[in-house]
C-alpha positions as CSV (number, residue, x, y, z in Angstrom):
1,M,143.8,118.5,32.0
2,K,142.4,115.1,32.8
3,K,141.5,112.9,29.8
4,P,137.8,112.0,29.6
5,I,136.9,108.5,30.6
6,Y,134.1,106.7,28.7
7,L,132.6,103.6,30.3
8,F,130.7,101.4,28.0
9,S,128.7,99.1,30.4
10,I,125.3,98.5,31.6
11,S,126.6,99.7,34.9
12,S,127.8,103.2,35.6
13,H,130.6,104.9,37.5
14,P,130.6,108.5,38.9
15,D,134.0,109.4,37.6
16,A,133.3,108.3,34.0
17,I,131.0,109.2,31.2
18,S,128.8,106.2,31.4
19,V,127.2,104.8,28.2
20,N,125.0,101.9,28.3
21,P,125.7,100.1,25.0
22,L,122.8,97.5,25.2
23,N,119.1,97.2,25.1
24,I,118.1,94.2,27.0
25,E,114.9,92.1,26.5
26,F,113.9,89.8,29.4
27,F,112.1,86.5,28.9
28,P,109.9,85.1,31.6
29,P,111.5,81.9,33.1
30,D,108.9,79.2,32.4
31,I,111.1,76.5,33.9
32,D,110.6,73.6,36.4
33,F,113.6,74.4,38.5
34,S,113.0,71.3,40.7
35,Q,114.6,69.1,37.9
36,Y,118.0,70.5,38.5
37,D,120.7,70.2,41.2
38,Y,122.6,73.5,40.5
39,F,122.5,76.6,38.3
40,I,125.3,78.0,36.2
41,I,125.2,81.8,35.9
42,T,127.5,83.9,33.8
43,S,125.8,87.3,34.0
44,K,124.4,89.5,36.7
45,Q,121.4,90.1,34.5
46,I,120.1,86.6,35.4
47,A,119.6,87.7,39.1
48,K,117.6,90.7,37.8
49,I,115.4,88.5,35.7
50,L,114.7,86.0,38.5
51,S,113.9,88.9,40.8
52,F,111.8,90.8,38.3
53,Y,109.6,87.8,37.7
54,E,109.5,87.0,41.4
55,V,110.8,83.5,41.2
56,E,110.3,81.9,44.6
57,K,113.4,81.8,46.7
58,E,112.8,78.1,47.5
59,S,113.0,77.3,43.7
60,L,116.5,78.8,43.4
61,K,119.3,76.3,43.3
62,P,122.9,76.9,44.5
63,A,124.8,78.5,41.6
64,L,128.2,78.2,40.1
65,C,128.8,81.9,39.1
66,I,131.4,83.0,36.6
67,S,132.7,86.0,38.6
68,K,132.5,87.9,41.8
69,Q,130.0,90.4,40.3
70,S,127.6,87.7,39.1
71,A,127.9,85.9,42.5
72,K,127.2,89.2,44.3
73,S,124.1,89.8,42.3
74,Y,122.8,86.3,42.8
75,K,123.5,86.3,46.5
76,A,121.7,89.6,46.8
77,I,118.3,88.0,45.8
78,G,118.7,85.6,48.7
79,A,120.1,82.7,46.7
80,E,122.9,80.4,47.7
81,L,126.3,80.2,46.0
82,L,127.9,76.9,45.0
83,D,131.2,78.4,43.8
84,V,132.7,81.4,42.1
85,A,134.9,80.9,39.0
86,K,137.7,83.0,37.7
87,G,135.8,85.3,35.4
88,Y,136.1,83.5,32.1
89,G,133.6,81.1,30.6
90,D,136.2,78.5,29.6
91,T,137.3,78.2,33.2
92,L,133.9,76.9,34.3
93,V,134.8,73.5,32.8
94,E,137.3,72.8,35.6
95,Y,134.7,73.6,38.2
96,I,132.0,71.4,36.7
97,Q,134.5,68.5,36.5
98,N,134.7,68.5,40.3
99,Y,131.1,67.2,40.4
100,P,129.7,63.8,39.4
101,K,128.6,63.4,35.8
102,E,125.1,62.6,37.1
103,T,124.7,66.2,38.5
104,K,122.0,68.0,36.7
105,W,123.0,71.6,35.8
106,L,120.9,74.4,34.4
107,Y,122.7,77.0,32.5
108,L,120.7,80.3,32.7
109,R,122.1,82.5,29.9
110,A,121.8,85.2,27.2
111,E,120.8,84.5,23.7
112,V,124.4,85.0,22.6
113,V,127.3,83.9,24.7
114,A,131.1,84.1,24.3
115,S,132.0,80.6,25.5
116,D,131.0,77.1,24.4
117,F,131.9,75.5,27.8
118,A,128.5,73.9,28.2
119,Q,128.8,72.0,24.9
120,L,132.4,70.9,25.7
121,C,131.1,69.6,29.1
122,R,128.2,67.7,27.5
123,E,130.7,66.1,25.1
124,E,132.5,64.7,28.1
125,G,129.2,63.3,29.5
126,Y,128.1,66.0,31.9
127,K,124.4,66.9,32.1
128,I,123.9,70.5,31.3
129,E,120.7,72.1,30.0
130,E,120.4,75.6,28.8
131,K,117.6,78.2,29.0
132,I,117.7,81.6,27.3
133,L,116.4,84.3,29.7
134,Y,117.4,87.5,27.8
135,R,118.4,89.0,24.6
136,S,120.6,92.0,24.1
137,S,121.0,94.4,21.1
138,C,123.1,97.5,20.6
139,S,121.7,100.8,21.8
140,Q,121.5,103.9,19.6
141,R,122.8,105.7,22.7
142,V,126.4,104.6,21.7
143,G,126.1,106.4,18.3
144,E,124.8,109.6,19.9
145,V,127.9,110.0,22.1
146,E,130.6,112.2,20.8
147,I,133.9,110.6,21.6
148,A,136.9,112.9,22.4
149,K,140.1,112.4,20.3
150,D,142.1,111.8,23.5
151,A,139.5,109.6,25.2
152,I,140.1,106.7,27.6
153,L,137.7,103.9,26.6
154,L,136.6,101.2,29.1
155,F,134.9,98.1,27.9
156,T,133.3,95.6,30.2
157,S,132.1,92.9,27.7
158,P,132.7,91.7,24.2
159,S,129.3,93.1,23.1
160,S,130.2,96.5,24.4
161,V,133.2,96.6,22.0
162,E,131.0,95.3,19.1
163,C,128.4,98.0,19.7
164,F,131.0,100.7,19.9
165,L,132.5,99.6,16.6
166,N,129.0,99.7,15.0
167,Y,129.1,103.5,15.3
168,H,132.7,104.6,16.0
169,T,136.3,103.6,15.1
170,F,139.4,103.5,17.4
171,R,141.9,106.3,16.9
172,A,145.6,106.0,17.6
173,E,145.2,108.6,20.4
174,H,142.6,106.5,22.2
175,Q,143.7,104.6,25.3
176,I,141.7,101.3,25.8
177,V,141.0,99.4,29.0
178,V,139.2,96.0,29.0
179,I,137.7,94.1,31.9
180,G,138.8,90.6,30.7
181,K,140.6,88.5,28.1
182,T,137.3,87.6,26.2
183,T,136.7,91.3,25.8
184,L,140.3,91.9,24.8
185,K,139.9,89.5,21.8
186,K,137.3,91.9,20.3
187,I,139.7,94.9,20.1
188,P,141.2,95.2,16.6
189,K,144.9,94.5,16.2
190,G,147.3,97.3,16.3
191,F,145.9,99.2,19.3
192,S,147.4,99.3,22.8
193,V,145.1,97.9,25.4
194,S,145.3,97.6,29.2
195,L,143.8,94.5,30.9
196,A,142.2,95.0,34.3
197,K,143.7,93.1,37.2
198,E,140.3,92.0,38.3
199,Q,137.0,91.7,36.4
200,T,135.4,94.7,38.0
201,I,134.7,98.2,36.8
202,E,136.6,99.6,39.8
203,S,139.6,97.7,38.6
204,C,139.2,99.2,35.1
205,M,138.9,102.7,36.5
206,Q,142.1,102.3,38.6
207,I,144.0,101.8,35.4
208,A,142.2,104.5,33.6
209,T,143.0,107.2,36.2
210,T,146.8,106.4,35.8
211,L,146.7,106.9,31.9
């Protein structure tokens, strides 16, 4: 008998029990985009917000995206990509360092972020401004889900782990798969965790189906 796979993500997968762990509140982007040369985007939620509030395509700047998924969502709204990083906030520093310090960056972000790369770059003299476009909070849906004792648990963000632990605890029988190293840091010590080869849900699922 196959073990049940629970996916804690704002996205779903047909072969998993998908649980959206977050409530997301969007903020209208009251921003003069013409002041900036490039955007920095670390979440695919940003593309949804820009599209939802019908920001003109001409206002969108080429973006340095943190991952393939955030790049895909940004490109889907007709915007241009500047570069795609390796999936972790801290790695954005090396990409930003490839551009002159006079470059004006706009980091479009969530209220709470996992990396302080923007501050590190500012300390080195790079011009990066930040605008908060959304806030997330844990959904009660997580607490309503009954987790099987032999479950395989997939987490796609640090916040998805935090929200899970608000309502549940990990059991020794649970098998855990995480999408990246930042999410991995949120798993309590003492539990066996598998790290996806790529920062995609499909990569997580490939591991989960072998457990």
